C-alpha positions, -999 to 999 in steps of 0.1 A, spaced: -28 -144 131 -52 -122 151 -81 -102 135 -59 -69 137 -33 -83 113 -57 -97 89 -74 -62 85 -38 -47 80 -30 -74 56 -62 -69 36 -55 -32 39 -20 -36 22 -34 -61 -3 -56 -36 -14 -30 -10 -15 -5 -32 -37 -31 -39 -61 -42 -2 -65 -6 7 -72 -8 -15 -102 -45 -11 -114 -49 26 -111 -20 38 -133 -30 13 -160 -68 20 -163 -74 55 -147 -41 72 -158 -36 54 -190 -43 85 -208 -16 105 -191 15 106 -211 39 120 -185 59 96 -166 61 116 -134 23 109 -129 24 73 -123 59 77 -103 42 102 -79 12 79 -74 38 50 -67 57 70 -41 25 79 -23 14 42 -25 50 32 -13 47 58 18 14 45 25 25 7 23 57 18 47 30 33 73 9 4 74 38 -20 79 48 0 106 16 -3 123 12 -40 116 47 -48 131 50 -23 160 35 -48 186 53 -80 174 80 -80 200 54 -75 230 35 -107 226 55 -127 251 
């Protein structure tokens, strides 16, 4: 695992943890369900984009 992959892995870990921590702490007073849903959709898109950049060069290492 190279340094670039470690940085992307740490970024993804922070995104995943934030997706669970923020709705249950900062948004705990929001009574509408779509507040957390929108946040999780945004985090999901960020995770998909980060995974794309993490894995786009995996086939070129030969």
